[in-house]
N, C-alpha and C positions, 0 to 999 in steps of 0.2 A: 504494500500500500504506500502511496506517496506520503511524505511527511507533511504535517499540517503547520509546522513552524516555518516562519519566514526566514530566508537567508539573511544573515547579517552582512553589513558592508565590509569590504576588504579592509584589513588593518585592525579589526576588532580582536578581542581576546580569544574567541573561539576559532580563529582562522589558522592557528598554528603558525602565526607570523610573529617575528620578534620585533617589538617596538623600540623607539628611541631610548626610553628609560631602561629597557632590558639591555640595550647595547652598552649603556653606561655601566650597568651592573656587571656585564661581562668583562668590560675593560678593567673594572676595579678588581674582579676576581683574578684576572690574568696577572695583575700586579701583586696580589697576595694569595698565592696558590697553595699555601702549606696545608690548610685545614681540609680542602676537598681531596687532596692527594692522600692525606692520612686516612680520611674517611673511606676513600676507595680501596686503599690497601686493607683496612680492617674488614670492610664488607666482602672483599674478594676472599680473604682468608676464612671468614665465617661461612661463606658460600661453599668453599672447598671442604671445610670441616663438616658442614651439613651433608654435602655430597658423599664424602667418605663414610659418614655415619649411616646414611641411607643404603649405600652400596654394601657395606658390611652386614647390616641387618638383613638385607635381601639375600645376600650370599649365605648368611647363617641359616635362614629359612630354607634356601635351596639345598644346602648340604643335608639338612635334617629330612627334607622331603625325599631327596635322592636315597637316603638311607632307608626310609620307609618303603620306597618302591623296590629297592634291592632286596630288603628283607622279605617283602611279599613274594617277589619272583623266586627267590631262593627257597622260601618255604613251600611254594607251590610245587617245585621240583622235588623237595624232600617228601612232601605228603604223597605225591603221585608215585614216587619210587617205593616208599614203604607200603602203600596200598597194593602196588603191583606185586611185591614180594609176598605179602600176605595172601593175595589172590592165588599165587602159585602154591603156597603151602596148603591153602584150603582145597584147591583142586587135587593136590597130591593126596590129602587125607580122604577126600571123597572117592578117589580111585582105589586107594587101599581098602576102604570100607567095602566098596562094591566087589573087589576081587576076593576079599575074605569071605563075603557072603556067598559067592559062587563056589569057593572051595568047600565051605560048610555044606552047601546044598549037594555037592558031588561027593561028600564024605572023604575029601582028599586033605582036609586040614590036619588030620592026625599025623600025617607025614610032615614033620617040621621042615624038611628040606625045601619043599616047594614054596610055602609061605615066606620063609626066610630069604630065598633067592629073589622073590618078587619084591619084598621090602627093601632089599639091598639095592636092586636096580632102581627102584623109585627114589631112594634117598640120594643116589648119585645125581639125580636131577634137582635136588633141593639142598645145595651146599650150605645154605644158611642154618639148617637144622643140625642138632647134635646127633639125632637118631630118629627112627620111626619105630613106634611100639604099639602093640595091641594088647589090651587087658580084657579079661573075661568079665562076666556079669558080677563076679564077686570081688573084682578089683585086682586080682592077681595078674601080673604082667606075664603073658605067655610067649610073646615074640618080641624081639628087639634087635635092631641092626648093630647096636653097640654092646659093650660088655655090660652085664647086668648080674648083680648078686642074686643067688637063688632065694626064692620066697619074697621077692620085692612086690609090694602091694601099694596101690594108690587109692584104696577104698576110702581113706580119710581125706583125700584131696577135695577141695571145694568144687573144682571143675567136674570131677567124676560124679559127685553127689548131684550137681545141677543137671548133668546130662541123663543120669539115671532117673531123675524125677520128672523130666519133661521130654516126651517123645517127639515133640515138634521143634525142639531146640536145634538151631543150626550150629555154626562154628562158635566155639567158646574160647575166649582168650583169658587165661587165668591172671590172677594177681602175680606179682613177682614172687617166686618161691625158690628156696634154697634146695638145689638138686641133691637128692640122696645118693646119686651116682658120682657126680663131678665135684660136689661141694660148692658150686658156683651158683650165682643168681641167674635164673632162667625164666622165660615166659613160656607157658604151655599152650599150644594150639590143639584143640581136641574136637572130635566129632563122635556122635553116638552111633553104635552099631545095633541094628534091629534084626530080630528073627523074622522069618516069613510071616508070622502072625502078628508082628508089630511089637512083640515083647522085647525087653531090654536084653542085649546080648553082649554088652561090653562097650569099650571105647577104643578108637584109634587116635593116637596123639603124637605130637612132635615137640620136644623142647628146643627153644632157640635161646642161646646164650645172650645175656644182656650186653656182653662185651662186643657181640657182632654188631649191634646197633651203634655202639660207641665208635667202633672202627669205621663204620659207614659214615657217621657224622664227621669224623676227623678229616675226611677227604674233602670237605666243603670249605670254600674260601669265605670265612666270616670275620677275618681280621684277628689280630693278636688277642683281643679281649672279647671276641664274639662268643656266642653260645648257641648250641642246637639241642633242643629238649624234646623228648617223647613222653607224653603223659596220657593217662586215661581221661575220658571226658567227664562231664558232670555226673553221669550215672555211676562212675567209679570213684567219685570224690577227688578227681584230678590226681590220682596216685602217680608218683614219679616212677617212670619205667627205665629211661636211659637219658644220659646228659653228657655232652662234650663241651668244654672240659668237665671232668667229673667234679661234682660238688653236691653236698647233701647226701642223703642215703636212699637207697632203692625202696620204693613203696611208700615214702612219706607223702602225706596229703596236705601239708602246710603250704598254702599259697596266699598271696596278698589279697585283701578285699577288693582292690582295684582290678585285679585279674578276674576274680569271680564276677564282679559287676559288669566288666567288659564282655565276658563270655555270655552272661545272661542277656545282655542287651543285643549282642550280635553273634549268635551261636554259629553262623556259617562262615565266620572268619573276620578278622579285623586287625588293626594296628594300634599300639599304645606305647607310651614311654614310661619307664619306671625303673627303680633300683631293684635289681634281682635280690631275692631274699637269701640265696645261697652264698653269694660273694659280695653283695652290696655294690656291684658295679652298675652304673646307670646305662641302660640300653634302650634302643628302639626295637620293640618286639612286634612280630606278626605271628598270628596263630591261624590254624586251618584244620578242619576235620580230615581224618585219613579215610578217604572213601566212605563206605557205609559202616565202618567199624567204630567201636566205642573208644577211639583214640584221637588225640590231637597232637600236632607238631607245632613247635615254637622255634623261631629263628630270631635271635637278638643280636643286633650290631651295636657295639660299644659307642656311646656318645663321644668318648674321648678319642677313639680311633677315627670316628666320622669327622670330627672337627679339627683333627691334627693339621690337615691341609689348610683349613680355614684360618687357623692361628698364624700360619706362615703368610697367608694372604693378607691378614690384618696387619702383620708387621710390615709388609711391603707397602701397603696403603699408608700406614702411619709415617714411614720414612719418606714417601712421596709427598705427603702433606707438609712435613717439616721442610723438605727441600723447596716446596712451593712458597712457604712462608718466608724462607730466607731470600729466595729470588725476588719476591714481590717487595720486600723491604729494600733490597738493593736497587730494584728497578724504580721504586718510588723516589729514591734519591736522585736518580738520573732524570726522572720525569719532572721533578721540581726545577731542576736546572734548565731543562728544555722548554718548560712552560713559559719562562721569562721571554723567550724569543718569539712566542706566539702572540704577544700583546699587539703586534702590528697587524694581526689578521682581522681585527674587529671591523675594518673597512670592508673586507671581503664578506663578512657576515651581513653587513648592511645591504650590500648588493644582492646577496642571497635572499635576504628578507623580501626585497621587491619581487624577485622571481617567485618566491613562495606565495606572495599575495596574488600574483597572476594565476599560478597553478590552483590556488584555492577557489578562485572564481570559476575556473573550468571544472573543478571537482563538483561544485554546487550545481552547475548546469547539467553535469552528467547524472547527479543524484535525482534532479527533477525529471530528466528523461527516463531514468529507470522507474520512477514513480508512475509516470504516464504509461509506460509499457506494462507495469504490473496491473494497473487499473484495466487496461485493455485485455490482458490475459484473464483476469477474473471474469470479465464480461463474456469472453469466449467460452470459459468453462461453464458458466451458467447456461449459455445457449446450447452447448453440446449436451449438458445434462437434460435440458428440456426436450431436445431432439431424441435422446435415448429413451426417456419416459414415454414420449409419443410413439416411438417405434415399438416399445413393449406393449402398449395398449393396442396398436394396430395388429401386432402378432397375436395377442389374445383374441381379438375380434376375428382375425383370419382363422384361427384354430376353431373357434366356435362355428364360424360359417362353414368351414370344411366339414366339420363333424355333422352339422345339420344337413348340408347339401348331399353328403355321401350316404347318410343314413336313410333319407327318404327313398331313393331308388332301391336300396337294399331291402327296406321293408316291403316295397312293392313286389320285388322279385320273390321274396320269401312268401308273401301273401298269396300271389297268383300260383306259385308252385304248390302251396298248401291246398288251394281251391281245386287245382287239377288232381291232386292226390285224393282228396276227399270225395269229389263229385264224379270223377272219371276213372276211378281206380279199376272198376270192372272192365273198362274199355282199353286199359293199358296192359301191355305185356310186361314180362319181367324186366326187359331192358328199359322200357319207358319208365317204370317205377324206379328203377335204379338211377336213371338220369335225373328224375325229379329229386330223389334223395340227395344226389350229388349237388344239385343246384342249391337245395336248402342248407346242406352242411357247409357249402362254401360261402353262402350268404352269412351264416352265423360266424364262420371263421373271419370273414371280412369285417364284420361288426366288432369282433374281438380285436382284430388288428387295428381298427380305427381307435378303439379305447386305449390300446397300448401306445399308439403313436401320440395321442393327446397326453397320456401320463408321462411319456418320455419328454415331450416338449415342455410341459409344465414343471418338470422336476428341476429345470435350470432357473426358473423364475420364482418359484415358491419361497416365501420367507421361512427361515429356519428358527424354530423355538428351541434354543439350546438349553438343556437341563440334564441333571444326572439320570442315567438310564441303567436299570438292573438288567443286564444282558442275559443272565441265567434265567430269570423269571420270564423275560420276553421270549427266549428261545423255547422254553417249555410251553408257553401259551400258544405260540405259532405252531409248534409240532402237534399239540392237541387239536388245533383247528384243522390243519392239513390232514392229520390222521383220520379225522371224522369223515372226510370225503371218501375214504377207502376202508370201511370197517371190516371188510372180508379178508383183507391182507394181513399177513404177520409181519409187523414192522417193529424193530427194536431201536429205541433212542438211547444212545450212550452220551449223556450230558456231563461234560467236565466242569471244572471250576472256572466259570467265565468272569474275568475281571469286569467291574462296572465301567461304563463309558460316559462321556458327555457328548450330547448331540440331540438332534431332533428325533424324539421317540417314534413318531409316525413314520419318518423316513427310514430309520433303522429297522423298524418292524417290517417295512416293505422289503428291505434287503434280506432279512431272515426268511420272510414268506417266499420270496423268489428262489433262494438257495435251497431251503428245505423242500419246497414243492418240486424243484428240479430233482433233488435226491430221491424223493418218493416216486416221481415219474420214471426215472431211469433205472430204478430197481424193480420195476414191475415184473421182469422176467425171473426174479429171484424168489425161491420158495420162502426164504427167510431174509428179509431186507434188514441191513444194519446201517444206521445213520449216526455218525459221531459228530458232536458239536463241542469244540474245545477252544481254549484261548489262553494266552499268556502274555505278560508284559515283556517287552524287549526294548529297553532303553527308553527313547522318547516316543515310542508307539506301542500299541497293543495289537497283537496279531490274533485274529479269530479264524477258525477253520471249520468247514463243513465237509465231511468225508462220507462217501457211501461205497457200497460193494456192488454197484450197478454195472452197466454195460461199458462204462468208461468212454475214452475217445482217443484218437490218434494225435500224439503231441506235435506232429508236423503241422497241424492246423490250429494250434492253440491261439495264434494271433487273431484268428477269426471269431473266437469264442465270445468276446465281449462287444462285437460289432452289431449294429442295427440290422435286423433281418438275416443275420448269419446263423445257419443251422448246420450241425455236423451229423444229424440223423434225419432221415426222411420223415415227412409229416404223417405218412402212412403207418410208420412204426411208433412214433411218439408225437402226440399233439403239441401245439405251441406255435407262437408267432415269431420267435427269434429276437424278441426285444427284452425279455426278462433280465438277462445278464447285462445288457447295455444300460438298463435302469439301475442295476446294482452298481456298476462302475461309476455312473454319473453321481449317484447319491454319495458313494464313498469319497469320490474326489471333491465333492462340495464340502465334506467334513474334513478335508485335508489329508485323506488317506489314499491308499492304492489297492488294487485288486488284481489277482492273478490265479491261475489254475494249473493243476498237475493231474495226470491220469495216464492210463494205459488201456488199450482195448481189452475188454473182458474182465478187468480187475477192479474197476471202479474209478471214481474221480475225487479229487480233493480241491475245493475252492477256498481261497484265502482272501481276507481283506484286513486292512489295518485302520485304526483310528488313533488320533493323538492321545498320548498318555498324559492326562492332566496332572497325575501325581508326580511325574518326573520333571515338571516345570520348575 
């Protein structure tokens, strides 16, 4: 908008022009330059000091953030590695259990040679274990790949008691126990053995030396004062299982309140800074669950190690600041001397003042021209807005006119065909009646096509009433409605946990109606149709999926799927106008999302769409 203030005359105070009184003041300052030079030197040094302070603070935060990222990345590798090794142990125990059951069923278990050879071969693939052992239902160890004193029993061990009591129990990871064989601390990984009738028949188990974990952790680069820890999770009261470097005692459950509170708030992993209770060294810790097991790993990087480079950087910055202070003081002295020579330049400043006055007038003229251009631009915007509104009204009127003008002849065609059918049915042969049926069905299909065209056209202009939408309840409501149209069919809905969304409920309902109706339609050839509706948050968007076990489609033509009037199946096989998925795409895009599809012929289709994740903003 143009400014309403009047331009002042050249030479006034707001022209950035130096007047005669100012020239006199400049000449005086040139004669007595000591105080401005001193002030400039002080301000320059204060600025540099502030700059150094800000830089060091920023660098300090950067080093700590980098330590947190490094800790998280290292911990992720540790957790994945431990989970992978435990998976191997669990698989080995399952194989041993199944092989033992087969030997028992074939009555070959009494010959100790065959079970022992199998256990020996299996343990060679599990070098992290001390041995593989099988105990009978009474707890007596019958087979072991390592040396074992006669009469060894594990009947009193907690893992044996737990597996004996629970037939559905999977892999059990014991508390740290002192091995009766090696005299060292070990973790026991055990699985239950069942008889064919489900009765308890013993356990297969493998001890893993705690020192194996410590050796594995020692290979990691965590700095001179870093630490890598393996603990049980909250269900095990965070018992200490392994630590490098070694500190504390195996099995202890003493942890800081900060650690417990952090785990409770973010059980899936996180980062925090604290003094370690075992050695009182301050570290940046990250923690992460180990797969699906009741274990967590922690990787801590020492704050002292992390900031060692920062301290050297701080010393360098401090020396640079001191050098700058010295040079500015020395330079100030030279400036004071040189400034005396500049007293003759005030005449040049007076000439420059006149030039600035002329430039100021030109600047004001330019500002007035910009104001006029802005006013014209706003007028053109209003005109274009009015033209757009008029065009929308004309389009709405055109849509209504097209709908009315097309429906009238369709009704006439359908009506006359009905008259012929009712009054001349006896005079028509089978081909004639078939033709009339085709005329009527195509008239109905044309009416449906007109309705879909109007819906597709209006979807771009309709106002959106954005509000929270319970997508799970909406999906259930839509399925019940669509399911009611085919009560004779066997259709199963598998509804997952759908995150809520923000959007126009009516539009989102139309999206689900079209997708679920498509799934019902294209599973018509299945004796048992299965429709899955799922969703999950993925960063700044929420992905929703509708999957079926219907006829599917050829992925070579996936680009045509969301086009208007595009069909990948014939109308004789599956009814429809080819607009439903185009409406889905338009609604989703109006909400700021996207839509796509996946499928294969004969195996079903999966249609996906996204909506903005309001919770991630």
